[in-house]
Every structure is written in C-alpha cells, then in structure tokens.
VMD Tcl script that builds the backbone (N, CA, C; Angstrom):
set m [mol new atoms 420]
animate dup $m
set s [atomselect $m all]
$s set {name element resname resid chain x y z} {
  {N N SER 1 A 110.514 101.368 74.473}
  {CA C SER 1 A 110.365 101.223 75.900}
  {C C SER 1 A 111.567 100.469 76.448}
  {N N GLU 2 A 112.062 100.925 77.575}
  {CA C GLU 2 A 113.238 100.336 78.213}
  {C C GLU 2 A 112.799 99.338 79.285}
  {N N THR 3 A 113.411 98.151 79.259}
  {CA C THR 3 A 113.107 97.127 80.246}
  {C C THR 3 A 114.195 97.111 81.297}
  {N N LYS 4 A 113.795 97.122 82.554}
  {CA C LYS 4 A 114.747 97.062 83.656}
  {C C LYS 4 A 114.597 95.720 84.354}
  {N N PHE 5 A 115.737 95.168 84.767}
  {CA C PHE 5 A 115.694 93.945 85.537}
  {C C PHE 5 A 116.870 93.940 86.509}
  {N N THR 6 A 116.738 93.154 87.536}
  {CA C THR 6 A 117.770 93.052 88.566}
  {C C THR 6 A 118.338 91.646 88.556}
  {N N VAL 7 A 119.660 91.555 88.545}
  {CA C VAL 7 A 120.314 90.260 88.623}
  {C C VAL 7 A 120.611 89.974 90.093}
  {N N LEU 8 A 120.084 88.873 90.584}
  {CA C LEU 8 A 120.320 88.477 91.966}
  {C C LEU 8 A 121.464 87.474 91.960}
  {N N ALA 9 A 122.676 87.988 92.167}
  {CA C ALA 9 A 123.893 87.215 91.970}
  {C C ALA 9 A 124.084 86.083 92.965}
  {N N GLY 10 A 123.712 86.257 94.187}
  {CA C GLY 10 A 124.000 85.234 95.180}
  {C C GLY 10 A 122.911 85.137 96.225}
  {N N PRO 11 A 123.070 84.215 97.161}
  {CA C PRO 11 A 122.050 84.032 98.198}
  {C C PRO 11 A 121.737 85.302 98.991}
  {N N ILE 12 A 122.751 86.096 99.310}
  {CA C ILE 12 A 122.467 87.307 100.092}
  {C C ILE 12 A 121.656 88.314 99.277}
  {N N ASP 13 A 121.905 88.374 97.967}
  {CA C ASP 13 A 121.133 89.278 97.110}
  {C C ASP 13 A 119.677 88.833 97.037}
  {N N GLN 14 A 119.463 87.528 96.969}
  {CA C GLN 14 A 118.103 86.992 96.946}
  {C C GLN 14 A 117.404 87.273 98.279}
  {N N TRP 15 A 118.134 87.078 99.385}
  {CA C TRP 15 A 117.576 87.370 100.711}
  {C C TRP 15 A 117.206 88.846 100.828}
  {N N ARG 16 A 118.114 89.724 100.370}
  {CA C ARG 16 A 117.874 91.171 100.467}
  {C C ARG 16 A 116.619 91.549 99.684}
  {N N SER 17 A 116.441 90.953 98.511}
  {CA C SER 17 A 115.267 91.239 97.688}
  {C C SER 17 A 113.988 90.741 98.375}
  {N N ARG 18 A 114.034 89.523 98.919}
  {CA C ARG 18 A 112.859 88.984 99.636}
  {C C ARG 18 A 112.563 89.798 100.896}
  {N N THR 19 A 113.597 90.219 101.592}
  {CA C THR 19 A 113.417 90.889 102.881}
  {C C THR 19 A 112.972 92.333 102.731}
  {N N PHE 20 A 113.608 93.060 101.831}
  {CA C PHE 20 A 113.354 94.497 101.735}
  {C C PHE 20 A 112.538 94.903 100.510}
  {N N GLY 21 A 112.260 93.959 99.632}
  {CA C GLY 21 A 111.432 94.240 98.455}
  {C C GLY 21 A 112.005 95.352 97.597}
  {N N ASP 22 A 111.166 96.314 97.234}
  {CA C ASP 22 A 111.582 97.423 96.367}
  {C C ASP 22 A 112.657 98.295 97.003}
  {N N ALA 23 A 112.814 98.235 98.319}
  {CA C ALA 23 A 113.812 99.051 99.024}
  {C C ALA 23 A 115.163 98.335 99.143}
  {N N ALA 24 A 115.320 97.182 98.485}
  {CA C ALA 24 A 116.550 96.388 98.600}
  {C C ALA 24 A 117.795 97.159 98.150}
  {N N GLY 25 A 117.641 98.134 97.288}
  {CA C GLY 25 A 118.774 98.924 96.810}
  {C C GLY 25 A 119.030 100.178 97.632}
  {N N GLU 26 A 118.232 100.408 98.641}
  {CA C GLU 26 A 118.368 101.606 99.471}
  {C C GLU 26 A 119.540 101.460 100.454}
  {N N PRO 27 A 120.152 102.565 100.887}
  {CA C PRO 27 A 121.244 102.503 101.868}
  {C C PRO 27 A 120.861 101.770 103.159}
  {N N ALA 28 A 119.614 101.873 103.592}
  {CA C ALA 28 A 119.179 101.209 104.828}
  {C C ALA 28 A 119.181 99.686 104.712}
  {N N ALA 29 A 119.257 99.157 103.484}
  {CA C ALA 29 A 119.268 97.710 103.262}
  {C C ALA 29 A 120.680 97.185 103.014}
  {N N ALA 30 A 121.686 98.051 103.059}
  {CA C ALA 30 A 123.077 97.632 102.813}
  {C C ALA 30 A 123.576 96.732 103.943}
  {N N ASP 31 A 124.644 96.003 103.676}
  {CA C ASP 31 A 125.195 95.045 104.645}
  {C C ASP 31 A 125.415 95.642 106.026}
  {N N GLN 32 A 126.091 96.767 106.114}
  {CA C GLN 32 A 126.464 97.328 107.409}
  {C C GLN 32 A 125.394 98.231 108.018}
  {N N ALA 33 A 124.311 98.462 107.299}
  {CA C ALA 33 A 123.202 99.245 107.844}
  {C C ALA 33 A 122.407 98.376 108.821}
  {N N ASP 34 A 121.543 99.020 109.586}
  {CA C ASP 34 A 120.731 98.317 110.578}
  {C C ASP 34 A 119.282 98.722 110.364}
  {N N TRP 35 A 118.596 98.055 109.452}
  {CA C TRP 35 A 117.241 98.391 109.019}
  {C C TRP 35 A 116.288 98.550 110.207}
  {N N ASP 36 A 116.328 97.583 111.131}
  {CA C ASP 36 A 115.349 97.580 112.222}
  {C C ASP 36 A 115.836 98.259 113.501}
  {N N GLY 37 A 117.074 98.785 113.490}
  {CA C GLY 37 A 117.577 99.552 114.615}
  {C C GLY 37 A 117.835 98.751 115.884}
  {N N ASP 38 A 118.093 97.450 115.755}
  {CA C ASP 38 A 118.313 96.626 116.949}
  {C C ASP 38 A 119.786 96.427 117.305}
  {N N GLY 39 A 120.671 97.141 116.592}
  {CA C GLY 39 A 122.093 97.033 116.895}
  {C C GLY 39 A 122.809 95.940 116.124}
  {N N ARG 40 A 122.093 95.211 115.289}
  {CA C ARG 40 A 122.702 94.170 114.447}
  {C C ARG 40 A 122.647 94.627 112.993}
  {N N SER 41 A 123.780 94.535 112.323}
  {CA C SER 41 A 123.799 94.919 110.906}
  {C C SER 41 A 122.921 93.961 110.103}
  {N N ASN 42 A 122.514 94.404 108.936}
  {CA C ASN 42 A 121.732 93.548 108.048}
  {C C ASN 42 A 122.514 92.288 107.690}
  {N N LEU 43 A 123.832 92.411 107.517}
  {CA C LEU 43 A 124.652 91.235 107.207}
  {C C LEU 43 A 124.592 90.223 108.351}
  {N N ARG 44 A 124.668 90.676 109.590}
  {CA C ARG 44 A 124.573 89.778 110.752}
  {C C ARG 44 A 123.197 89.129 110.808}
  {N N GLU 45 A 122.160 89.913 110.561}
  {CA C GLU 45 A 120.792 89.364 110.568}
  {C C GLU 45 A 120.660 88.277 109.500}
  {N N TYR 46 A 121.237 88.512 108.327}
  {CA C TYR 46 A 121.215 87.518 107.256}
  {C C TYR 46 A 121.969 86.262 107.671}
  {N N ALA 47 A 123.199 86.435 108.175}
  {CA C ALA 47 A 124.060 85.299 108.506}
  {C C ALA 47 A 123.491 84.443 109.628}
  {N N LEU 48 A 122.742 85.050 110.531}
  {CA C LEU 48 A 122.162 84.311 111.651}
  {C C LEU 48 A 120.685 84.003 111.424}
  {N N GLN 49 A 120.186 84.338 110.215}
  {CA C GLN 49 A 118.803 84.083 109.820}
  {C C GLN 49 A 117.801 84.678 110.811}
  {N N LEU 50 A 118.046 85.948 111.150}
  {CA C LEU 50 A 117.120 86.706 111.977}
  {C C LEU 50 A 116.225 87.533 111.076}
  {N N ASP 51 A 115.195 88.123 111.618}
  {CA C ASP 51 A 114.294 88.972 110.844}
  {C C ASP 51 A 114.858 90.390 110.845}
  {N N ALA 52 A 115.401 90.817 109.735}
  {CA C ALA 52 A 116.036 92.134 109.624}
  {C C ALA 52 A 115.030 93.276 109.666}
  {N N ARG 53 A 113.745 92.963 109.574}
  {CA C ARG 53 A 112.718 94.007 109.616}
  {C C ARG 53 A 112.120 94.188 110.997}
  {N N ARG 54 A 112.498 93.304 111.942}
  {CA C ARG 54 A 111.932 93.364 113.291}
  {C C ARG 54 A 113.067 93.307 114.307}
  {N N ALA 55 A 113.092 94.259 115.208}
  {CA C ALA 55 A 114.156 94.328 116.218}
  {C C ALA 55 A 114.026 93.185 117.215}
  {N N GLU 56 A 115.117 92.419 117.356}
  {CA C GLU 56 A 115.168 91.367 118.373}
  {C C GLU 56 A 115.779 91.956 119.637}
  {N N THR 57 A 115.296 91.508 120.769}
  {CA C THR 57 A 115.829 92.004 122.035}
  {C C THR 57 A 116.718 90.973 122.721}
  {N N ILE 58 A 116.643 89.723 122.301}
  {CA C ILE 58 A 117.449 88.662 122.893}
  {C C ILE 58 A 118.567 88.304 121.916}
  {N N PRO 59 A 119.811 88.280 122.384}
  {CA C PRO 59 A 120.906 87.926 121.476}
  {C C PRO 59 A 120.774 86.496 120.979}
  {N N PRO 60 A 121.079 86.252 119.690}
  {CA C PRO 60 A 120.958 84.899 119.145}
  {C C PRO 60 A 122.039 83.958 119.676}
  {N N GLN 61 A 123.142 84.492 120.115}
  {CA C GLN 61 A 124.197 83.677 120.726}
  {C C GLN 61 A 124.912 84.538 121.751}
  {N N SER 62 A 125.197 83.935 122.887}
  {CA C SER 62 A 125.894 84.640 123.957}
  {C C SER 62 A 126.963 83.725 124.525}
  {N N PRO 63 A 128.123 84.273 124.858}
  {CA C PRO 63 A 129.159 83.444 125.496}
  {C C PRO 63 A 128.696 82.961 126.862}
  {N N VAL 64 A 129.130 81.757 127.221}
  {CA C VAL 64 A 128.845 81.196 128.535}
  {C C VAL 64 A 130.148 80.688 129.135}
  {N N LEU 65 A 130.205 80.618 130.447}
  {CA C LEU 65 A 131.365 80.081 131.136}
  {C C LEU 65 A 131.139 78.585 131.328}
  {N N LEU 66 A 132.020 77.775 130.746}
  {CA C LEU 66 A 131.894 76.321 130.800}
  {C C LEU 66 A 133.249 75.742 131.189}
  {N N ASP 67 A 133.303 75.095 132.338}
  {CA C ASP 67 A 134.567 74.535 132.843}
  {C C ASP 67 A 135.678 75.586 132.888}
  {N N HIS 68 A 135.341 76.776 133.354}
  {CA C HIS 68 A 136.281 77.897 133.499}
  {C C HIS 68 A 136.805 78.420 132.162}
  {N N HIS 69 A 136.094 78.162 131.079}
  {CA C HIS 69 A 136.460 78.686 129.767}
  {C C HIS 69 A 135.256 79.428 129.186}
  {N N LEU 70 A 135.518 80.613 128.670}
  {CA C LEU 70 A 134.475 81.362 127.981}
  {C C LEU 70 A 134.203 80.651 126.661}
  {N N THR 71 A 132.954 80.267 126.446}
  {CA C THR 71 A 132.582 79.417 125.321}
  {C C THR 71 A 131.443 80.060 124.537}
  {N N LEU 72 A 131.475 79.907 123.212}
  {CA C LEU 72 A 130.417 80.444 122.358}
  {C C LEU 72 A 130.094 79.421 121.283}
  {N N SER 73 A 128.810 79.208 121.065}
  {CA C SER 73 A 128.350 78.302 120.012}
  {C C SER 73 A 127.517 79.080 119.006}
  {N N TYR 74 A 127.554 78.627 117.778}
  {CA C TYR 74 A 126.718 79.210 116.738}
  {C C TYR 74 A 126.497 78.174 115.648}
  {N N VAL 75 A 125.540 78.443 114.802}
  {CA C VAL 75 A 125.239 77.560 113.680}
  {C C VAL 75 A 125.479 78.347 112.399}
  {N N PRO 76 A 126.444 77.920 111.575}
  {CA C PRO 76 A 126.641 78.596 110.289}
  {C C PRO 76 A 125.470 78.248 109.368}
  {N N LEU 77 A 124.727 79.263 108.970}
  {CA C LEU 77 A 123.470 79.030 108.265}
  {C C LEU 77 A 123.484 79.380 106.782}
  {N N VAL 78 A 124.427 80.207 106.348}
  {CA C VAL 78 A 124.415 80.635 104.952}
  {C C VAL 78 A 125.787 80.400 104.329}
  {N N PRO 79 A 125.831 80.169 103.023}
  {CA C PRO 79 A 127.094 79.782 102.377}
  {C C PRO 79 A 128.018 80.927 101.977}
  {N N ASP 80 A 127.520 82.147 101.913}
  {CA C ASP 80 A 128.317 83.221 101.335}
  {C C ASP 80 A 128.858 84.214 102.358}
  {N N VAL 81 A 129.037 83.765 103.585}
  {CA C VAL 81 A 129.697 84.574 104.612}
  {C C VAL 81 A 130.727 83.710 105.327}
  {N N THR 82 A 131.679 84.381 105.966}
  {CA C THR 82 A 132.669 83.706 106.787}
  {C C THR 82 A 132.377 84.056 108.239}
  {N N TYR 83 A 132.288 83.045 109.059}
  {CA C TYR 83 A 132.072 83.215 110.494}
  {C C TYR 83 A 133.427 83.031 111.174}
  {N N THR 84 A 133.860 84.011 111.955}
  {CA C THR 84 A 135.141 83.940 112.635}
  {C C THR 84 A 134.945 84.292 114.097}
  {N N LEU 85 A 135.391 83.419 114.974}
  {CA C LEU 85 A 135.305 83.707 116.397}
  {C C LEU 85 A 136.597 84.353 116.850}
  {N N GLU 86 A 136.488 85.488 117.541}
  {CA C GLU 86 A 137.649 86.243 118.009}
  {C C GLU 86 A 137.572 86.440 119.520}
  {N N ALA 87 A 138.749 86.542 120.139}
  {CA C ALA 87 A 138.838 86.757 121.583}
  {C C ALA 87 A 139.607 88.040 121.872}
  {N N SER 88 A 139.300 88.631 123.024}
  {CA C SER 88 A 139.991 89.826 123.476}
  {C C SER 88 A 140.012 89.834 125.000}
  {N N THR 89 A 141.030 90.458 125.555}
  {CA C THR 89 A 141.064 90.660 127.007}
  {C C THR 89 A 140.881 92.132 127.359}
  {N N ASP 90 A 140.836 93.002 126.320}
  {CA C ASP 90 A 140.711 94.437 126.587}
  {C C ASP 90 A 139.668 95.147 125.717}
  {N N LEU 91 A 138.965 94.412 124.885}
  {CA C LEU 91 A 137.949 94.940 123.959}
  {C C LEU 91 A 138.534 95.870 122.890}
  {N N LEU 92 A 139.861 95.945 122.803}
  {CA C LEU 92 A 140.514 96.767 121.785}
  {C C LEU 92 A 141.173 95.897 120.715}
  {N N ARG 93 A 141.900 94.901 121.174}
  {CA C ARG 93 A 142.581 93.988 120.242}
  {C C ARG 93 A 141.820 92.667 120.200}
  {N N TRP 94 A 141.401 92.279 119.005}
  {CA C TRP 94 A 140.664 91.032 118.809}
  {C C TRP 94 A 141.515 90.097 117.973}
  {N N GLU 95 A 141.637 88.845 118.419}
  {CA C GLU 95 A 142.485 87.875 117.723}
  {C C GLU 95 A 141.807 86.516 117.670}
  {N N THR 96 A 142.192 85.736 116.688}
  {CA C THR 96 A 141.698 84.363 116.576}
  {C C THR 96 A 142.652 83.374 117.239}
  {N N THR 97 A 143.857 83.825 117.579}
  {CA C THR 97 A 144.869 82.912 118.117}
  {C C THR 97 A 144.512 82.368 119.491}
  {N N GLY 98 A 143.710 83.042 120.259}
  {CA C GLY 98 A 143.348 82.563 121.588}
  {C C GLY 98 A 142.074 81.740 121.605}
  {N N VAL 99 A 141.591 81.347 120.430}
  {CA C VAL 99 A 140.324 80.642 120.318}
  {C C VAL 99 A 140.575 79.237 119.790}
  {N N GLU 100 A 139.882 78.259 120.381}
  {CA C GLU 100 A 140.029 76.884 119.902}
  {C C GLU 100 A 138.657 76.224 119.781}
  {N N ALA 101 A 138.552 75.313 118.824}
  {CA C ALA 101 A 137.313 74.573 118.626}
  {C C ALA 101 A 137.132 73.576 119.768}
  {N N VAL 102 A 135.889 73.378 120.151}
  {CA C VAL 102 A 135.546 72.396 121.176}
  {C C VAL 102 A 134.748 71.298 120.487}
  {N N PRO 103 A 135.326 70.118 120.350}
  {CA C PRO 103 A 134.572 69.039 119.706}
  {C C PRO 103 A 133.466 68.521 120.632}
  {N N LEU 104 A 132.264 68.473 120.123}
  {CA C LEU 104 A 131.130 67.948 120.879}
  {C C LEU 104 A 130.676 66.651 120.226}
  {N N ALA 105 A 130.369 65.640 121.024}
  {CA C ALA 105 A 129.979 64.337 120.493}
  {C C ALA 105 A 128.692 64.414 119.675}
  {N N GLN 106 A 127.685 65.086 120.209}
  {CA C GLN 106 A 126.401 65.192 119.521}
  {C C GLN 106 A 125.812 66.585 119.714}
  {N N PRO 107 A 126.339 67.572 118.955}
  {CA C PRO 107 A 125.794 68.930 119.113}
  {C C PRO 107 A 124.343 68.995 118.640}
  {N N ILE 108 A 123.597 69.885 119.272}
  {CA C ILE 108 A 122.212 70.097 118.871}
  {C C ILE 108 A 122.038 71.566 118.559}
  {N N PRO 109 A 121.709 71.910 117.319}
  {CA C PRO 109 A 121.564 71.021 116.166}
  {C C PRO 109 A 122.916 70.467 115.719}
  {N N PRO 110 A 122.909 69.448 114.851}
  {CA C PRO 110 A 124.152 68.789 114.434}
  {C C PRO 110 A 125.164 69.712 113.751}
  {N N THR 111 A 124.707 70.819 113.189}
  {CA C THR 111 A 125.610 71.741 112.496}
  {C C THR 111 A 126.192 72.806 113.416}
  {N N GLN 112 A 125.836 72.770 114.689}
  {CA C GLN 112 A 126.342 73.762 115.645}
  {C C GLN 112 A 127.848 73.607 115.842}
  {N N LEU 113 A 128.542 74.744 115.867}
  {CA C LEU 113 A 129.970 74.775 116.141}
  {C C LEU 113 A 130.178 75.469 117.487}
  {N N THR 114 A 131.131 74.965 118.256}
  {CA C THR 114 A 131.413 75.530 119.571}
  {C C THR 114 A 132.904 75.836 119.665}
  {N N PHE 115 A 133.205 77.027 120.188}
  {CA C PHE 115 A 134.586 77.468 120.366}
  {C C PHE 115 A 134.739 78.005 121.775}
  {N N ARG 116 A 135.990 78.066 122.248}
  {CA C ARG 116 A 136.236 78.618 123.563}
  {C C ARG 116 A 137.543 79.396 123.568}
  {N N TYR 117 A 137.607 80.303 124.539}
  {CA C TYR 117 A 138.851 81.016 124.800}
  {C C TYR 117 A 139.766 80.013 125.477}
  {N N GLN 118 A 140.971 79.837 124.931}
  {CA C GLN 118 A 141.826 78.735 125.383}
  {C C GLN 118 A 142.349 78.878 126.807}
  {N N ASN 119 A 142.416 80.080 127.329}
  {CA C ASN 119 A 142.888 80.272 128.699}
  {C C ASN 119 A 141.724 80.171 129.677}
  {N N SER 120 A 141.992 79.598 130.825}
  {CA C SER 120 A 140.987 79.496 131.868}
  {C C SER 120 A 140.600 80.901 132.341}
  {N N VAL 121 A 139.326 81.100 132.590}
  {CA C VAL 121 A 138.800 82.391 133.049}
  {C C VAL 121 A 138.085 82.146 134.370}
  {N N LEU 122 A 138.512 82.829 135.395}
  {CA C LEU 122 A 137.896 82.635 136.699}
  {C C LEU 122 A 136.878 83.712 137.042}
  {N N LEU 123 A 137.054 84.902 136.498}
  {CA C LEU 123 A 136.165 86.009 136.802}
  {C C LEU 123 A 135.538 86.576 135.532}
  {N N PRO 124 A 134.280 87.022 135.607}
  {CA C PRO 124 A 133.683 87.689 134.453}
  {C C PRO 124 A 134.499 88.926 134.071}
  {N N GLY 125 A 134.620 89.189 132.809}
  {CA C GLY 125 A 135.347 90.357 132.341}
  {C C GLY 125 A 136.818 90.105 132.089}
  {N N GLU 126 A 137.303 88.885 132.349}
  {CA C GLU 126 A 138.708 88.568 132.071}
  {C C GLU 126 A 138.952 88.334 130.588}
  {N N ALA 127 A 137.914 87.934 129.885}
  {CA C ALA 127 A 138.033 87.673 128.448}
  {C C ALA 127 A 136.688 87.926 127.787}
  {N N PHE 128 A 136.734 88.161 126.488}
  {CA C PHE 128 A 135.537 88.444 125.709}
  {C C PHE 128 A 135.619 87.665 124.404}
  {N N LEU 129 A 134.484 87.207 123.915}
  {CA C LEU 129 A 134.405 86.543 122.620}
  {C C LEU 129 A 133.413 87.290 121.749}
  {N N ARG 130 A 133.690 87.299 120.441}
  {CA C ARG 130 A 132.718 87.867 119.510}
  {C C ARG 130 A 132.726 87.037 118.234}
  {N N LEU 131 A 131.584 87.014 117.599}
  {CA C LEU 131 A 131.433 86.331 116.330}
  {C C LEU 131 A 131.499 87.396 115.237}
  {N N LYS 132 A 132.555 87.341 114.447}
  {CA C LYS 132 A 132.733 88.291 113.351}
  {C C LYS 132 A 132.184 87.642 112.080}
  {N N ILE 133 A 131.415 88.405 111.342}
  {CA C ILE 133 A 130.780 87.896 110.113}
  {C C ILE 133 A 131.195 88.795 108.958}
  {N N THR 134 A 131.742 88.188 107.917}
  {CA C THR 134 A 132.144 88.929 106.723}
  {C C THR 134 A 131.637 88.202 105.487}
  {N N ARG 135 A 131.370 88.963 104.453}
  {CA C ARG 135 A 130.954 88.354 103.184}
  {C C ARG 135 A 132.133 87.717 102.493}
  {N N THR 136 A 131.883 86.624 101.815}
  {CA C THR 136 A 132.965 85.974 101.058}
  {C C THR 136 A 133.138 86.614 99.691}
  {N N ASN 137 A 132.195 87.447 99.280}
  {CA C ASN 137 A 132.324 88.207 98.041}
  {C C ASN 137 A 131.962 89.652 98.321}
  {N N ALA 138 A 132.433 90.541 97.487}
  {CA C ALA 138 A 132.184 91.975 97.707}
  {C C ALA 138 A 130.688 92.270 97.596}
  {N N GLY 139 A 130.240 93.230 98.367}
  {CA C GLY 139 A 128.836 93.595 98.325}
  {C C GLY 139 A 128.631 95.004 98.828}
  {N N PRO 140 A 127.363 95.431 98.810}
  {CA C PRO 140 A 127.028 96.789 99.255}
  {C C PRO 140 A 127.172 96.969 100.740}
}
mol reanalyze $m
mol bondsrecalc $m
mol representation Tube
mol addrep $m
C-alpha cells in the first residue's frame, strides 16, 4: 500500500490547506486565482487575512486624501509576502519612486504602515496608489 502525504512548506501553504481543504491543490486555489470571485487574488486574500471563500464587497484598504497627499495605510500580516506601495499618474506606469513613508506617532494598530504619494494632489484622479503583494518564495 502506498502512503501519500503533503508537505506544508510555509505559512501560505498551511493557510491554503486550512482554507481550501482537499481542494488546496486545485487551480482555483492557486495564488493568482480568485476562489470567491470578488476580484482579489487568493494571494491578496492571504496577505490581508481576508476570507478567500467569501466575497468581500468593501475594500480592506483604500487611499485617502490627507493634507493634499494621496495616502494609503495597511498592516503587514504575514511573513512570506512582500508588500510594495506603488504610485501612478496614468494607471499604466507604476513606480515606487513617488511614494514615501509617513511616520505616525501612534498608529492604530501599532503595526500599521502609512505611505503617501510625495507630490501634492489637488484633484481626484491626479494620482493613484496600489498595494502590490508578491510572494517571497516561489509558489503556485
């Protein structure tokens, strides 16, 4: 008789197994797939600790205009992804060079990070921010 077992190499593999159970190896459970059809990849749902099996209708983080700067905050929740904030003025070219960290005296929660587009923005649509999430190790 042949014994089969699965090695759960890292936190995301353990999450995928807990979240999708026996279907964890299916294409719908892959990083760039969208199991629940809410427009967020499974990797994004993992990185932001959302429920990948239930479609959320409210974005977990949205840019806000603060002192004439487009600002975005997020909480890095998992160790095996890289969170990168990018800015664009045309939605075609995304860069990190126009983004700067905003030091907050007492962020809530304490692990929250806040970034802003370094140029002043007076009108909506002058700049855009996005949170890019990538795995720190190769995966499905």
